[in-house]
All heavy atoms as a GROMACS GRO file, in nm:
protein
  657
    1MET      N    1  12.593  10.191  11.865
    1MET     CA    2  12.677  10.269  11.775
    1MET      C    3  12.714  10.400  11.844
    1MET      O    4  12.631  10.467  11.899
    1MET     CB    5  12.598  10.296  11.646
    1MET     CG    6  12.683  10.347  11.533
    1MET     SD    7  12.593  10.385  11.380
    1MET     CE    8  12.517  10.229  11.342
    2GLN      N    9  12.840  10.432  11.841
    2GLN     CA   10  12.885  10.553  11.909
    2GLN      C   11  12.832  10.679  11.840
    2GLN      O   12  12.797  10.678  11.723
    2GLN     CB   13  13.034  10.556  11.922
    2GLN     CG   14  13.109  10.575  11.792
    2GLN     CD   15  13.258  10.564  11.806
    2GLN    OE1   16  13.306  10.462  11.848
    2GLN    NE2   17  13.329  10.672  11.778
    3GLU      N   18  12.828  10.788  11.916
    3GLU     CA   19  12.770  10.911  11.868
    3GLU      C   20  12.838  10.966  11.743
    3GLU      O   21  12.772  11.015  11.653
    3GLU     CB   22  12.774  11.017  11.980
    3GLU     CG   23  12.671  10.993  12.088
    3GLU     CD   24  12.530  10.983  12.034
    3GLU    OE1   25  12.484  11.072  11.960
    3GLU    OE2   26  12.461  10.886  12.068
    4LYS      N   27  12.971  10.958  11.738
    4LYS     CA   28  13.043  11.009  11.622
    4LYS      C   29  13.001  10.937  11.495
    4LYS      O   30  12.976  10.998  11.393
    4LYS     CB   31  13.195  10.995  11.646
    4LYS     CG   32  13.280  11.063  11.539
    4LYS     CD   33  13.426  11.041  11.563
    4LYS     CE   34  13.470  11.106  11.693
    4LYS     NZ   35  13.613  11.093  11.718
    5VAL      N   36  12.993  10.806  11.503
    5VAL     CA   37  12.952  10.726  11.390
    5VAL      C   38  12.809  10.758  11.348
    5VAL      O   39  12.778  10.773  11.232
    5VAL     CB   40  12.970  10.574  11.415
    5VAL    CG1   41  12.914  10.492  11.302
    5VAL    CG2   42  13.119  10.541  11.438
    6LYS      N   43  12.722  10.775  11.444
    6LYS     CA   44  12.583  10.813  11.417
    6LYS      C   45  12.577  10.945  11.342
    6LYS      O   46  12.501  10.961  11.246
    6LYS     CB   47  12.502  10.822  11.546
    6LYS     CG   48  12.461  10.692  11.605
    6LYS     CD   49  12.374  10.714  11.727
    6LYS     CE   50  12.338  10.584  11.792
    6LYS     NZ   51  12.259  10.603  11.914
    7SER      N   52  12.658  11.040  11.384
    7SER     CA   53  12.660  11.172  11.319
    7SER      C   54  12.710  11.160  11.175
    7SER      O   55  12.655  11.223  11.085
    7SER     CB   56  12.749  11.268  11.397
    7SER     OG   57  12.696  11.291  11.524
    8ILE      N   58  12.812  11.078  11.154
    8ILE     CA   59  12.865  11.056  11.018
    8ILE      C   60  12.759  10.994  10.929
    8ILE      O   61  12.738  11.038  10.817
    8ILE     CB   62  12.994  10.971  11.023
    8ILE    CG1   63  13.105  11.047  11.093
    8ILE    CG2   64  13.034  10.929  10.883
    8ILE    CD1   65  13.226  10.962  11.131
    9ILE      N   66  12.692  10.894  10.981
    9ILE     CA   67  12.587  10.827  10.905
    9ILE      C   68  12.474  10.925  10.869
    9ILE      O   69  12.425  10.925  10.756
    9ILE     CB   70  12.528  10.704  10.982
    9ILE    CG1   71  12.637  10.602  11.010
    9ILE    CG2   72  12.410  10.643  10.908
    9ILE    CD1   73  12.701  10.536  10.891
   10GLU      N   74  12.437  11.007  10.962
   10GLU     CA   75  12.332  11.106  10.935
   10GLU      C   76  12.373  11.203  10.825
   10GLU      O   77  12.291  11.239  10.742
   10GLU     CB   78  12.294  11.183  11.064
   10GLU     CG   79  12.216  11.098  11.162
   10GLU     CD   80  12.090  11.035  11.102
   10GLU    OE1   81  12.011  11.105  11.036
   10GLU    OE2   82  12.073  10.912  11.119
   11ILE      N   83  12.498  11.242  10.828
   11ILE     CA   84  12.548  11.333  10.720
   11ILE      C   85  12.540  11.260  10.588
   11ILE      O   86  12.494  11.314  10.487
   11ILE     CB   87  12.691  11.380  10.752
   11ILE    CG1   88  12.687  11.479  10.869
   11ILE    CG2   89  12.756  11.442  10.629
   11ILE    CD1   90  12.824  11.518  10.925
   12LEU      N   91  12.586  11.135  10.582
   12LEU     CA   92  12.581  11.057  10.457
   12LEU      C   93  12.439  11.038  10.408
   12LEU      O   94  12.411  11.049  10.290
   12LEU     CB   95  12.649  10.922  10.475
   12LEU     CG   96  12.801  10.924  10.497
   12LEU    CD1   97  12.853  10.786  10.532
   12LEU    CD2   98  12.871  10.979  10.372
   13LYS      N   99  12.348  11.018  10.501
   13LYS     CA  100  12.208  10.994  10.464
   13LYS      C  101  12.148  11.116  10.395
   13LYS      O  102  12.061  11.103  10.309
   13LYS     CB  103  12.125  10.958  10.586
   13LYS     CG  104  12.141  10.813  10.627
   13LYS     CD  105  12.049  10.779  10.743
   13LYS     CE  106  12.055  10.631  10.775
   13LYS     NZ  107  11.962  10.595  10.884
   14LYS      N  108  12.194  11.236  10.431
   14LYS     CA  109  12.143  11.357  10.368
   14LYS      C  110  12.171  11.360  10.218
   14LYS      O  111  12.103  11.427  10.143
   14LYS     CB  112  12.208  11.483  10.430
   14LYS     CG  113  12.155  11.518  10.565
   14LYS     CD  114  12.206  11.648  10.624
   14LYS     CE  115  12.314  11.723  10.555
   14LYS     NZ  116  12.364  11.839  10.631
   15TYR      N  117  12.274  11.289  10.178
   15TYR     CA  118  12.316  11.294  10.038
   15TYR      C  119  12.288  11.167   9.960
   15TYR      O  120  12.335  11.150   9.848
   15TYR     CB  121  12.466  11.331  10.030
   15TYR     CG  122  12.489  11.468  10.088
   15TYR    CD1  123  12.532  11.482  10.219
   15TYR    CD2  124  12.459  11.582  10.016
   15TYR    CE1  125  12.550  11.610  10.274
   15TYR    CE2  126  12.476  11.710  10.070
   15TYR     CZ  127  12.522  11.721  10.199
   15TYR     OH  128  12.537  11.846  10.254
   16THR      N  129  12.215  11.074  10.021
   16THR     CA  130  12.169  10.956   9.948
   16THR      C  131  12.019  10.974   9.931
   16THR      O  132  11.946  10.989  10.029
   16THR     CB  133  12.198  10.825  10.024
   16THR    OG1  134  12.146  10.835  10.157
   16THR    CG2  135  12.346  10.798  10.032
   17PHE      N  136  11.977  10.974   9.806
   17PHE     CA  137  11.835  11.004   9.780
   17PHE      C  138  11.749  10.879   9.778
   17PHE      O  139  11.626  10.891   9.772
   17PHE     CB  140  11.825  11.081   9.650
   17PHE     CG  141  11.897  11.213   9.657
   17PHE    CD1  142  12.010  11.236   9.582
   17PHE    CD2  143  11.855  11.312   9.744
   17PHE    CE1  144  12.078  11.357   9.591
   17PHE    CE2  145  11.921  11.433   9.754
   17PHE     CZ  146  12.032  11.454   9.678
   18ASP      N  147  11.808  10.763   9.789
   18ASP     CA  148  11.731  10.640   9.796
   18ASP      C  149  11.752  10.577   9.932
   18ASP      O  150  11.853  10.516   9.961
   18ASP     CB  151  11.780  10.542   9.686
   18ASP     CG  152  11.700  10.413   9.682
   18ASP    OD1  153  11.601  10.402   9.760
   18ASP    OD2  154  11.735  10.325   9.602
   19GLU      N  155  11.654  10.596  10.018
   19GLU     CA  156  11.663  10.546  10.156
   19GLU      C  157  11.679  10.394  10.163
   19GLU      O  158  11.732  10.340  10.260
   19GLU     CB  159  11.538  10.588  10.235
   19GLU     CG  160  11.536  10.733  10.273
   19GLU     CD  161  11.645  10.769  10.371
   19GLU    OE1  162  11.667  10.694  10.468
   19GLU    OE2  163  11.710  10.875  10.352
   20LYS      N  164  11.637  10.323  10.059
   20LYS     CA  165  11.647  10.178  10.059
   20LYS      C  166  11.789  10.128  10.068
   20LYS      O  167  11.814  10.019  10.115
   20LYS     CB  168  11.581  10.120   9.933
   20LYS     CG  169  11.431  10.138   9.930
   20LYS     CD  170  11.372  10.084   9.803
   20LYS     CE  171  11.225  10.119   9.793
   20LYS     NZ  172  11.170  10.087   9.664
   21VAL      N  173  11.885  10.209  10.025
   21VAL     CA  174  12.026  10.166  10.028
   21VAL      C  175  12.074  10.142  10.173
   21VAL      O  176  12.170  10.069  10.196
   21VAL     CB  177  12.121  10.264   9.958
   21VAL    CG1  178  12.086  10.277   9.811
   21VAL    CG2  179  12.125  10.399  10.025
   22TRP      N  180  12.006  10.202  10.269
   22TRP     CA  181  12.047  10.190  10.409
   22TRP      C  182  11.985  10.069  10.477
   22TRP      O  183  12.022  10.038  10.589
   22TRP     CB  184  12.011  10.317  10.485
   22TRP     CG  185  12.093  10.433  10.437
   22TRP    CD1  186  12.055  10.528  10.345
   22TRP    CD2  187  12.228  10.462  10.472
   22TRP    NE1  188  12.157  10.615  10.324
   22TRP    CE2  189  12.265  10.578  10.399
   22TRP    CE3  190  12.321  10.402  10.557
   22TRP    CZ2  191  12.391  10.636  10.412
   22TRP    CZ3  192  12.446  10.460  10.568
   22TRP    CH2  193  12.480  10.573  10.496
   23GLU      N  194  11.894   9.999  10.410
   23GLU     CA  195  11.827   9.884  10.472
   23GLU      C  196  11.924   9.771  10.507
   23GLU      O  197  11.908   9.705  10.609
   23GLU     CB  198  11.715   9.832  10.383
   23GLU     CG  199  11.598   9.926  10.375
   23GLU     CD  200  11.492   9.885  10.274
   23GLU    OE1  201  11.505   9.777  10.215
   23GLU    OE2  202  11.396   9.961  10.255
   24ASN      N  203  12.023   9.751  10.423
   24ASN     CA  204  12.121   9.645  10.449
   24ASN      C  205  12.259   9.705  10.472
   24ASN      O  206  12.360   9.658  10.419
   24ASN     CB  207  12.125   9.547  10.330
   24ASN     CG  208  11.993   9.480  10.312
   24ASN    OD1  209  11.934   9.428  10.406
   24ASN    ND2  210  11.944   9.479  10.189
   25PHE      N  211  12.263   9.808  10.551
   25PHE     CA  212  12.385   9.885  10.573
   25PHE      C  213  12.499   9.799  10.629
   25PHE      O  214  12.480   9.720  10.722
   25PHE     CB  215  12.361  10.000  10.668
   25PHE     CG  216  12.485  10.067  10.715
   25PHE    CD1  217  12.555  10.150  10.630
   25PHE    CD2  218  12.532  10.045  10.842
   25PHE    CE1  219  12.673  10.210  10.672
   25PHE    CE2  220  12.649  10.105  10.885
   25PHE     CZ  221  12.721  10.188  10.800
   26THR      N  222  12.618   9.820  10.572
   26THR     CA  223  12.743   9.767  10.628
   26THR      C  224  12.847   9.878  10.613
   26THR      O  225  12.837   9.958  10.517
   26THR     CB  226  12.794   9.642  10.559
   26THR    OG1  227  12.836   9.675  10.427
   26THR    CG2  228  12.689   9.532  10.557
   27PRO      N  229  12.946   9.885  10.698
   27PRO     CA  230  13.050   9.987  10.686
   27PRO      C  231  13.131   9.975  10.557
   27PRO      O  232  13.194  10.069  10.515
   27PRO     CB  233  13.138   9.963  10.807
   27PRO     CG  234  13.052   9.893  10.906
   27PRO     CD  235  12.958   9.811  10.824
   28GLU      N  236  13.125   9.858  10.496
   28GLU     CA  237  13.201   9.836  10.373
   28GLU      C  238  13.129   9.888  10.248
   28GLU      O  239  13.180   9.880  10.138
   28GLU     CB  240  13.232   9.688  10.354
   28GLU     CG  241  13.340   9.636  10.448
   28GLU     CD  242  13.293   9.622  10.593
   28GLU    OE1  243  13.173   9.597  10.615
   28GLU    OE2  244  13.376   9.638  10.683
   29MET      N  245  13.012   9.945  10.265
   29MET     CA  246  12.936   9.995  10.151
   29MET      C  247  13.017  10.106  10.081
   29MET      O  248  13.071  10.195  10.145
   29MET     CB  249  12.799  10.048  10.192
   29MET     CG  250  12.707   9.940  10.237
   29MET     SD  251  12.545  10.002  10.288
   29MET     CE  252  12.463  10.003  10.133
   30ASN      N  253  13.022  10.097   9.948
   30ASN     CA  254  13.093  10.193   9.866
   30ASN      C  255  13.006  10.317   9.847
   30ASN      O  256  12.888  10.304   9.814
   30ASN     CB  257  13.128  10.128   9.732
   30ASN     CG  258  13.211  10.217   9.646
   30ASN    OD1  259  13.161  10.311   9.585
   30ASN    ND2  260  13.339  10.188   9.641
   31LEU      N  261  13.066  10.434   9.867
   31LEU     CA  262  12.990  10.558   9.855
   31LEU      C  263  12.931  10.575   9.716
   31LEU      O  264  12.815  10.609   9.701
   31LEU     CB  265  13.079  10.678   9.886
   31LEU     CG  266  13.142  10.685  10.025
   31LEU    CD1  267  13.230  10.809  10.038
   31LEU    CD2  268  13.035  10.684  10.133
   32LYS      N  269  13.012  10.551   9.614
   32LYS     CA  270  12.966  10.574   9.477
   32LYS      C  271  12.874  10.460   9.429
   32LYS      O  272  12.765  10.486   9.378
   32LYS     CB  273  13.088  10.583   9.385
   32LYS     CG  274  13.056  10.604   9.241
   32LYS     CD  275  13.184  10.610   9.159
   32LYS     CE  276  13.152  10.603   9.009
   32LYS     NZ  277  13.271  10.581   8.930
   33ASP      N  278  12.919  10.336   9.444
   33ASP     CA  279  12.845  10.224   9.386
   33ASP      C  280  12.722  10.183   9.466
   33ASP      O  281  12.617  10.156   9.410
   33ASP     CB  282  12.937  10.104   9.369
   33ASP     CG  283  13.051  10.133   9.274
   33ASP    OD1  284  13.035  10.216   9.184
   33ASP    OD2  285  13.160  10.071   9.290
   34ASP      N  286  12.736  10.177   9.599
   34ASP     CA  287  12.624  10.131   9.683
   34ASP      C  288  12.530  10.242   9.725
   34ASP      O  289  12.409  10.224   9.726
   34ASP     CB  290  12.680  10.060   9.806
   34ASP     CG  291  12.762   9.936   9.773
   34ASP    OD1  292  12.724   9.865   9.678
   34ASP    OD2  293  12.865   9.914   9.836
   35LEU      N  294  12.589  10.356   9.762
   35LEU     CA  295  12.505  10.465   9.812
   35LEU      C  296  12.469  10.567   9.706
   35LEU      O  297  12.391  10.659   9.729
   35LEU     CB  298  12.576  10.536   9.929
   35LEU     CG  299  12.608  10.448  10.050
   35LEU    CD1  300  12.677  10.528  10.157
   35LEU    CD2  301  12.483  10.381  10.104
   36LYS      N  302  12.529  10.552   9.586
   36LYS     CA  303  12.500  10.639   9.472
   36LYS      C  304  12.530  10.784   9.500
   36LYS      O  305  12.458  10.876   9.463
   36LYS     CB  306  12.353  10.626   9.427
   36LYS     CG  307  12.307  10.483   9.408
   36LYS     CD  308  12.376  10.417   9.293
   36LYS     CE  309  12.317  10.278   9.268
   36LYS     NZ  310  12.414  10.177   9.240
   37ILE      N  311  12.643  10.807   9.571
   37ILE     CA  312  12.686  10.943   9.602
   37ILE      C  313  12.789  10.984   9.497
   37ILE      O  314  12.891  10.921   9.482
   37ILE     CB  315  12.748  10.949   9.744
   37ILE    CG1  316  12.640  10.918   9.848
   37ILE    CG2  317  12.813  11.084   9.767
   37ILE    CD1  318  12.692  10.908   9.990
   38ASN      N  319  12.759  11.093   9.426
   38ASN     CA  320  12.852  11.138   9.322
   38ASN      C  321  12.958  11.233   9.380
   38ASN      O  322  12.950  11.273   9.496
   38ASN     CB  323  12.776  11.204   9.206
   38ASN     CG  324  12.705  11.330   9.243
   38ASN    OD1  325  12.746  11.403   9.331
   38ASN    ND2  326  12.594  11.356   9.175
   39SER      N  327  13.056  11.268   9.299
   39SER     CA  328  13.168  11.347   9.349
   39SER      C  329  13.126  11.485   9.398
   39SER      O  330  13.185  11.538   9.493
   39SER     CB  331  13.276  11.358   9.243
   39SER     OG  332  13.224  11.415   9.126
   40ALA      N  333  13.026  11.545   9.340
   40ALA     CA  334  12.979  11.674   9.385
   40ALA      C  335  12.920  11.665   9.526
   40ALA      O  336  12.941  11.751   9.611
   40ALA     CB  337  12.873  11.730   9.290
   41ARG      N  338  12.849  11.558   9.551
   41ARG     CA  339  12.792  11.536   9.683
   41ARG      C  340  12.901  11.503   9.786
   41ARG      O  341  12.887  11.534   9.904
   41ARG     CB  342  12.685  11.428   9.682
   41ARG     CG  343  12.557  11.479   9.619
   41ARG     CD  344  12.446  11.380   9.633
   41ARG     NE  345  12.410  11.333   9.501
   41ARG     CZ  346  12.349  11.222   9.473
   41ARG    NH1  347  12.314  11.139   9.569
   41ARG    NH2  348  12.320  11.189   9.351
   42VAL      N  349  13.007  11.437   9.741
   42VAL     CA  350  13.120  11.408   9.833
   42VAL      C  351  13.177  11.538   9.888
   42VAL      O  352  13.210  11.548  10.005
   42VAL     CB  353  13.228  11.322   9.762
   42VAL    CG1  354  13.355  11.315   9.848
   42VAL    CG2  355  13.178  11.182   9.734
   43VAL      N  356  13.188  11.640   9.802
   43VAL     CA  357  13.238  11.770   9.846
   43VAL      C  358  13.148  11.826   9.956
   43VAL      O  359  13.196  11.875  10.060
   43VAL     CB  360  13.249  11.868   9.727
   43VAL    CG1  361  13.280  12.010   9.776
   43VAL    CG2  362  13.352  11.822   9.628
   44ASP      N  363  13.017  11.817   9.937
   44ASP     CA  364  12.921  11.864  10.038
   44ASP      C  365  12.936  11.783  10.168
   44ASP      O  366  12.928  11.838  10.277
   44ASP     CB  367  12.778  11.854   9.987
   44ASP     CG  368  12.752  11.951   9.872
   44ASP    OD1  369  12.814  12.058   9.869
   44ASP    OD2  370  12.668  11.919   9.786
   45ILE      N  371  12.954  11.654  10.154
   45ILE     CA  372  12.972  11.567  10.272
   45ILE      C  373  13.097  11.609  10.348
   45ILE      O  374  13.095  11.622  10.472
   45ILE     CB  375  12.980  11.419  10.230
   45ILE    CG1  376  12.842  11.371  10.183
   45ILE    CG2  377  13.032  11.333  10.344
   45ILE    CD1  378  12.843  11.238  10.111
   46VAL      N  379  13.204  11.632  10.276
   46VAL     CA  380  13.331  11.672  10.341
   46VAL      C  381  13.311  11.806  10.414
   46VAL      O  382  13.356  11.820  10.528
   46VAL     CB  383  13.445  11.681  10.235
   46VAL    CG1  384  13.566  11.752  10.296
   46VAL    CG2  385  13.482  11.542  10.187
   47LEU      N  386  13.245  11.900  10.350
   47LEU     CA  387  13.219  12.029  10.417
   47LEU      C  388  13.138  12.010  10.544
   47LEU      O  389  13.166  12.072  10.648
   47LEU     CB  390  13.147  12.125  10.322
   47LEU     CG  391  13.232  12.174  10.204
   47LEU    CD1  392  13.143  12.252  10.105
   47LEU    CD2  393  13.352  12.255  10.247
   48ASP      N  394  13.036  11.925  10.539
   48ASP     CA  395  12.955  11.895  10.658
   48ASP      C  396  13.037  11.829  10.767
   48ASP      O  397  13.025  11.861  10.885
   48ASP     CB  398  12.836  11.807  10.622
   48ASP     CG  399  12.723  11.883  10.551
   48ASP    OD1  400  12.738  12.005  10.529
   48ASP    OD2  401  12.625  11.818  10.516
   49LEU      N  402  13.122  11.733  10.728
   49LEU     CA  403  13.206  11.664  10.826
   49LEU      C  404  13.304  11.760  10.891
   49LEU      O  405  13.322  11.757  11.014
   49LEU     CB  406  13.283  11.550  10.758
   49LEU     CG  407  13.202  11.430  10.711
   49LEU    CD1  408  13.288  11.340  10.624
   49LEU    CD2  409  13.144  11.353  10.829
   50GLU      N  410  13.364  11.846  10.810
   50GLU     CA  411  13.460  11.945  10.864
   50GLU      C  412  13.391  12.036  10.965
   50GLU      O  413  13.449  12.066  11.070
   50GLU     CB  414  13.523  12.024  10.751
   50GLU     CG  415  13.619  11.944  10.668
   50GLU     CD  416  13.678  12.020  10.553
   50GLU    OE1  417  13.613  12.114  10.497
   50GLU    OE2  418  13.793  11.989  10.516
   51GLU      N  419  13.273  12.080  10.930
   51GLU     CA  420  13.201  12.171  11.021
   51GLU      C  421  13.153  12.098  11.147
   51GLU      O  422  13.170  12.148  11.259
   51GLU     CB  423  13.079  12.228  10.948
   51GLU     CG  424  13.003  12.328  11.032
   51GLU     CD  425  12.886  12.391  10.957
   51GLU    OE1  426  12.894  12.406  10.834
   51GLU    OE2  427  12.788  12.423  11.024
   52CYS      N  428  13.100  11.980  11.130
   52CYS     CA  429  13.045  11.905  11.244
   52CYS      C  430  13.155  11.866  11.345
   52CYS      O  431  13.133  11.875  11.466
   52CYS     CB  432  12.975  11.780  11.191
   52CYS     SG  433  12.902  11.675  11.318
   53PHE      N  434  13.270  11.826  11.296
   53PHE     CA  435  13.374  11.773  11.382
   53PHE      C  436  13.492  11.870  11.400
   53PHE      O  437  13.591  11.834  11.465
   53PHE     CB  438  13.424  11.639  11.330
   53PHE     CG  439  13.317  11.533  11.332
   53PHE    CD1  440  13.256  11.495  11.211
   53PHE    CD2  441  13.274  11.475  11.449
   53PHE    CE1  442  13.155  11.398  11.212
   53PHE    CE2  443  13.174  11.380  11.451
   53PHE     CZ  444  13.113  11.342  11.332
   54ASP      N  445  13.482  11.988  11.342
   54ASP     CA  446  13.588  12.089  11.352
   54ASP      C  447  13.722  12.031  11.311
   54ASP      O  448  13.820  12.036  11.386
   54ASP     CB  449  13.594  12.147  11.494
   54ASP     CG  450  13.676  12.276  11.498
   54ASP    OD1  451  13.684  12.345  11.395
   54ASP    OD2  452  13.732  12.305  11.606
   55ILE      N  453  13.726  11.972  11.190
   55ILE     CA  454  13.846  11.912  11.136
   55ILE      C  455  13.868  11.966  10.996
   55ILE      O  456  13.782  12.032  10.939
   55ILE     CB  457  13.836  11.758  11.130
   55ILE    CG1  458  13.715  11.713  11.044
   55ILE    CG2  459  13.830  11.701  11.271
   55ILE    CD1  460  13.705  11.565  11.021
   56GLU      N  461  13.985  11.933  10.939
   56GLU     CA  462  14.015  11.968  10.802
   56GLU      C  463  14.049  11.840  10.728
   56GLU      O  464  14.139  11.764  10.771
   56GLU     CB  465  14.128  12.067  10.792
   56GLU     CG  466  14.149  12.122  10.654
   56GLU     CD  467  14.249  12.237  10.651
   56GLU    OE1  468  14.237  12.328  10.736
   56GLU    OE2  469  14.337  12.231  10.565
   57ILE      N  470  13.981  11.813  10.619
   57ILE     CA  471  14.003  11.691  10.539
   57ILE      C  472  14.071  11.734  10.408
   57ILE      O  473  14.015  11.812  10.332
   57ILE     CB  474  13.871  11.619  10.513
   57ILE    CG1  475  13.806  11.579  10.646
   57ILE    CG2  476  13.894  11.496  10.424
   57ILE    CD1  477  13.668  11.520  10.633
   58SER      N  478  14.189  11.680  10.386
   58SER     CA  479  14.268  11.715  10.267
   58SER      C  480  14.214  11.647  10.142
   58SER      O  481  14.139  11.549  10.150
   58SER     CB  482  14.413  11.677  10.288
   58SER     OG  483  14.427  11.534  10.288
   59ASP      N  484  14.254  11.698  10.027
   59ASP     CA  485  14.215  11.634   9.901
   59ASP      C  486  14.265  11.491   9.896
   59ASP      O  487  14.196  11.403   9.843
   59ASP     CB  488  14.272  11.714   9.782
   59ASP     CG  489  14.206  11.850   9.765
   59ASP    OD1  490  14.096  11.872   9.820
   59ASP    OD2  491  14.266  11.933   9.693
   60GLU      N  492  14.383  11.467   9.951
   60GLU     CA  493  14.439  11.332   9.955
   60GLU      C  494  14.349  11.238  10.037
   60GLU      O  495  14.323  11.125   9.998
   60GLU     CB  496  14.579  11.337  10.015
   60GLU     CG  497  14.652  11.203  10.016
   60GLU     CD  498  14.788  11.216  10.074
   60GLU    OE1  499  14.873  11.284  10.014
   60GLU    OE2  500  14.812  11.155  10.181
   61ASP      N  501  14.301  11.288  10.149
   61ASP     CA  502  14.209  11.210  10.233
   61ASP      C  503  14.079  11.180  10.158
   61ASP      O  504  14.024  11.071  10.167
   61ASP     CB  505  14.177  11.282  10.363
   61ASP     CG  506  14.295  11.286  10.459
   61ASP    OD1  507  14.374  11.190  10.460
   61ASP    OD2  508  14.308  11.388  10.531
   62ILE      N  509  14.030  11.280  10.087
   62ILE     CA  510  13.903  11.265  10.013
   62ILE      C  511  13.915  11.155   9.911
   62ILE      O  512  13.826  11.072   9.897
   62ILE     CB  513  13.861  11.399   9.947
   62ILE    CG1  514  13.828  11.502  10.053
   62ILE    CG2  515  13.742  11.377   9.854
   62ILE    CD1  516  13.812  11.643  10.000
   63GLU      N  517  14.028  11.150   9.841
   63GLU     CA  518  14.050  11.048   9.739
   63GLU      C  519  14.049  10.906   9.799
   63GLU      O  520  14.013  10.811   9.730
   63GLU     CB  521  14.182  11.072   9.668
   63GLU     CG  522  14.179  11.193   9.578
   63GLU     CD  523  14.315  11.222   9.513
   63GLU    OE1  524  14.396  11.129   9.505
   63GLU    OE2  525  14.336  11.336   9.474
   64LYS      N  526  14.086  10.893   9.926
   64LYS     CA  527  14.092  10.763   9.991
   64LYS      C  528  13.958  10.721  10.048
   64LYS      O  529  13.940  10.606  10.090
   64LYS     CB  530  14.195  10.765  10.104
   64LYS     CG  531  14.338  10.782  10.055
   64LYS     CD  532  14.434  10.792  10.170
   64LYS     CE  533  14.574  10.820  10.120
   64LYS     NZ  534  14.666  10.842  10.234
   65MET      N  535  13.862  10.812  10.052
   65MET     CA  536  13.730  10.781  10.111
   65MET      C  537  13.640  10.714  10.008
   65MET      O  538  13.569  10.780   9.934
   65MET     CB  539  13.665  10.908  10.168
   65MET     CG  540  13.739  10.964  10.285
   65MET     SD  541  13.655  11.099  10.375
   65MET     CE  542  13.581  11.198  10.250
   66LYS      N  543  13.648  10.584  10.004
   66LYS     CA  544  13.570  10.503   9.906
   66LYS      C  545  13.449  10.438   9.972
   66LYS      O  546  13.346  10.416   9.909
   66LYS     CB  547  13.658  10.396   9.843
   66LYS     CG  548  13.783  10.447   9.777
   66LYS     CD  549  13.754  10.523   9.652
   66LYS     CE  550  13.885  10.563   9.583
   66LYS     NZ  551  13.872  10.679   9.503
   67THR      N  552  13.461  10.401  10.100
   67THR     CA  553  13.354  10.332  10.170
   67THR      C  554  13.314  10.412  10.293
   67THR      O  555  13.383  10.506  10.335
   67THR     CB  556  13.399  10.192  10.218
   67THR    OG1  557  13.503  10.208  10.318
   67THR    CG2  558  13.453  10.107  10.102
   68VAL      N  559  13.203  10.374  10.352
   68VAL     CA  560  13.155  10.436  10.474
   68VAL      C  561  13.264  10.421  10.582
   68VAL      O  562  13.294  10.514  10.656
   68VAL     CB  563  13.020  10.377  10.521
   68VAL    CG1  564  12.981  10.434  10.655
   68VAL    CG2  565  12.912  10.404  10.417
   69LYS      N  566  13.323  10.304  10.588
   69LYS     CA  567  13.428  10.277  10.686
   69LYS      C  568  13.546  10.373  10.666
   69LYS      O  569  13.603  10.423  10.764
   69LYS     CB  570  13.475  10.132  10.672
   69LYS     CG  571  13.583  10.092  10.772
   69LYS     CD  572  13.620   9.947  10.754
   69LYS     CE  573  13.730   9.908  10.849
   69LYS     NZ  574  13.774   9.772  10.828
   70ASP      N  575  13.581  10.401  10.542
   70ASP     CA  576  13.690  10.497  10.512
   70ASP      C  577  13.656  10.635  10.566
   70ASP      O  578  13.743  10.705  10.622
   70ASP     CB  579  13.713  10.508  10.361
   70ASP     CG  580  13.767  10.381  10.299
   70ASP    OD1  581  13.824  10.296  10.369
   70ASP    OD2  582  13.748  10.366  10.175
   71VAL      N  583  13.531  10.676  10.551
   71VAL     CA  584  13.489  10.807  10.600
   71VAL      C  585  13.499  10.812  10.753
   71VAL      O  586  13.555  10.908  10.810
   71VAL     CB  587  13.344  10.839  10.556
   71VAL    CG1  588  13.294  10.970  10.617
   71VAL    CG2  589  13.334  10.843  10.403
   72ILE      N  590  13.451  10.708  10.817
   72ILE     CA  591  13.457  10.700  10.964
   72ILE      C  592  13.601  10.704  11.013
   72ILE      O  593  13.637  10.781  11.104
   72ILE     CB  594  13.386  10.572  11.015
   72ILE    CG1  595  13.233  10.584  10.987
   72ILE    CG2  596  13.414  10.551  11.165
   72ILE    CD1  597  13.158  10.453  11.004
   73GLU      N  598  13.688  10.624  10.948
   73GLU     CA  599  13.829  10.622  10.989
   73GLU      C  600  13.898  10.756  10.965
   73GLU      O  601  13.980  10.800  11.046
   73GLU     CB  602  13.902  10.510  10.912
   73GLU     CG  603  13.862  10.373  10.961
   73GLU     CD  604  13.922  10.261  10.880
   73GLU    OE1  605  13.978  10.284  10.771
   73GLU    OE2  606  13.911  10.143  10.923
   74THR      N  607  13.864  10.823  10.857
   74THR     CA  608  13.922  10.956  10.828
   74THR      C  609  13.884  11.054  10.939
   74THR      O  610  13.968  11.127  10.992
   74THR     CB  611  13.876  11.008  10.692
   74THR    OG1  612  13.923  10.916  10.592
   74THR    CG2  613  13.931  11.146  10.664
   75VAL      N  614  13.756  11.057  10.975
   75VAL     CA  615  13.711  11.150  11.079
   75VAL      C  616  13.776  11.116  11.211
   75VAL      O  617  13.824  11.203  11.284
   75VAL     CB  618  13.556  11.147  11.092
   75VAL    CG1  619  13.512  11.223  11.216
   75VAL    CG2  620  13.491  11.204  10.966
   76GLU      N  621  13.786  10.988  11.244
   76GLU     CA  622  13.844  10.949  11.372
   76GLU      C  623  13.995  10.982  11.376
   76GLU      O  624  14.045  11.022  11.481
   76GLU     CB  625  13.820  10.800  11.400
   76GLU     CG  626  13.672  10.775  11.431
   76GLU     CD  627  13.644  10.632  11.477
   76GLU    OE1  628  13.720  10.541  11.445
   76GLU    OE2  629  13.539  10.618  11.542
   77ARG      N  630  14.063  10.971  11.264
   77ARG     CA  631  14.203  11.003  11.258
   77ARG      C  632  14.226  11.154  11.279
   77ARG      O  633  14.324  11.195  11.338
   77ARG     CB  634  14.258  10.961  11.123
   77ARG     CG  635  14.398  10.911  11.124
   77ARG     CD  636  14.449  10.854  10.993
   77ARG     NE  637  14.410  10.926  10.873
   77ARG     CZ  638  14.320  10.880  10.784
   77ARG    NH1  639  14.262  10.764  10.801
   77ARG    NH2  640  14.292  10.949  10.676
   78LYS      N  641  14.134  11.234  11.226
   78LYS     CA  642  14.148  11.380  11.232
   78LYS      C  643  14.100  11.436  11.366
   78LYS      O  644  14.133  11.548  11.402
   78LYS     CB  645  14.066  11.447  11.122
   78LYS     CG  646  14.105  11.405  10.984
   78LYS     CD  647  14.233  11.472  10.945
   78LYS     CE  648  14.275  11.434  10.806
   78LYS     NZ  649  14.397  11.502  10.766
   79ASN      N  650  14.020  11.364  11.437
   79ASN     CA  651  13.958  11.415  11.558
   79ASN      C  652  14.039  11.386  11.683
   79ASN      O  653  14.090  11.287  11.708
   79ASN     CB  654  13.816  11.354  11.572
   79ASN     CG  655  13.716  11.453  11.617
   79ASN    OD1  656  13.686  11.461  11.733
   79ASN    ND2  657  13.664  11.530  11.523
   0.00000   0.00000   0.00000
């Protein structure tokens, strides 16, 4: 797994309080339904991603981030 993806996963892991959700990880996992990340935590994730990768994520981009894969693709598009 490339370093950028590892960093994204580590950021997401900080905001999932049930480590068991990562046991069967797939990029298609839904942030809300599978990882149990609520909208307030999404804001924190976005702030961490922006700081980590020196990017700016728009509200429009945030609305499109439904899965882990969406998050990865958003960061890669901005970087």
